[in-house]
N, C-alpha and C positions, 0 to 999 in steps of 0.2 A: 724724636723719630718722625719722619715724614708720614703723613696720612693718618696718624693716630692723634686724637684730641685728648688733651689732659684737662682734668677738672681742677680748678684752683683749690677746692675744698678737700681734695683727696691728698693723701701723702705722696711724696715724690716716688714715682715708679708705679703707682697704682693706675690701672687702666680702666677706662669707662666702657669697654666693649662688652661687659657682662660675663666674662670668662670665669669670674669668681662667684657666680651665683649658685645657689643651691642650699638645701637645708642640711644642718649638721645633726638633726635628730636621728636619722638612721645610723650614722656613725657612732653617736653617743649610745644608742640602744645596743649596738653590736659590742661596743666596749664593755658596757655593764653586763651583758650576757656572758661574755668571755670571762670577766672578772668573777661573776657569780659561779660559773662552772668550775673555775680554778679553786675558789673557796670551798665549794661543795666537795670537790675532788680531794682537797687536802683534809677535810673533816672525815670523809669516807675512808681515806687511806690511814688516817690516825686511828680510827675505830677498828679497822682491820688489823693494824699492827698491835693494838692493845688486846684484841681477841687472841691473836697468835701468842702473845706473851703469856696470857692467862692459861691457854692450853698447854704451852710449854712448861709452865710452872707446875701445873697439875701432873703432867707426865713425868717431870723430873722427880717429884715427890713419890710418885708411884714406883718409879724405877729404883729409887733408894730403898723404899720399903721392901720391894721384892728382893733386892740384893741382900738385905739383912735378914731375910727369912731362910733359915737353914732347914734342910731336910733332915730331921732328927733321926729317922730310920736309917739313912745312909751314914750318919755320924756314928750311931751305935753299931752298925754292921761293919763298917770299913775303917773307922777311926777318923780323925780330923784331917790329917795330911797337912799340906801347905795352905790350903784355903778351905773355907766352909763350903760344902757341896750344896748346889741348888738343883731343884727339879722344877719341871714345868708346872706341876700341880701346886707346889708350895708358892711359886712365884705368882701364879694366877690368883691363889687365895689371898696372898698379901696385897696384890693390886686391888682386888675386890674389896678387901677390908679398908684399904686406904681411901678408896673412892666412896665408901658407904657412909661417910660422915654427912652427906647431903648438901654440903656447900658447893660441890662441884658437879657440873652437868656435862657429861660426855655422851655423844651419840654412839660411839663404839670405841673399843680398846682391845688390844691383844698383848700378850706377854709370851716371849720365847726365851729360852735359855740354852746355853751349851754346857751347863754344869758349873761354870765359873763366872759367867757374865750374863746378865739379863737385859733384854731389849724390850721396851714397852712402846707401843704405837697407840696414840690417842687421836681421836677425831671428834670435832664438834662442828655442827652447822649453825652459823650465827647470822642473825639479821643485823646488818650494819646501817649506820646513818646514811641516808640518801641511797640505800640499796635499790630502791624503786627506780632511781635515775640511771645508775651505773650497771646494775645487775638484772634489771627487768623484774624486780620483786623477788628473785630467787635468793635463798640464803647462801652465804659464803662458806665454803668448806675450809676449815682450819685444821691442819694435821701436824702433829709434832711427834718426834721420835726421840726417846731418851734411853740411854743405857748406863748400867752401873755394874761394877765388879763386886763379887762377894768379898767380905773382909779377909785379909790374909793374916796368917799367924807368924 
């Protein structure tokens, strides 16, 4: 090319005009920062997923326990029918009994029934890994809903 000098020690096509000058340190630091944030994000997401699975498991067990709790007064008064009758009081008592083992920690729960199916809602606030980075130090709310039908005859 006219007007451009080539250095014999440089590879073919490399120019000596200084266009390729600069430090790669900022680029390397940005790449490492992005990679670290991605790794921290993956760990935090995995922790949140495992917390959700734990809450869902507890809620599923509580719903099954509540669905298996029969209102004995209704059975004696009205008979069995096609399915065992459920009441809100017996469902809540069964959920409380299921959660009283001490292995599970929930911040709140509720149990509702229509007489044949029970729905349990469970909530836990959990501190996840790197929550200080992604949530500003606040706990993550994990809520699960489970429902189960009373046994049929």
